C-alpha angles and dihedrals in degrees: 000000000000094000090052093050091046091050093049093047094047093046091049090051091050091048092051091049092049091049091050091049092050090049092050092049093049092050093049091051091049092050093068112117094235093052092046092050091050092050093047090050093051091048094047096045098090092050092049091048092052092048091049091050090053091051092051097052 
C-alpha cells in the first residue's frame, strides 16, 4: 500500500510542477511587446470601427 501511495504522491507532485512550468512559459511568451500590441489591437478594433462609422455619418 505504501509504494502505491508514494507513487501517486510523487506523480502528482511531478504533474503540478510540469503544469506550473508550462504556465510560466506561456505567460513569458505572452508578455512580449509584439504579442501584447497585437492582442490590444484585436481587442480595440470594434471600438475603433464604431467611432469611425460615427465620424463618417
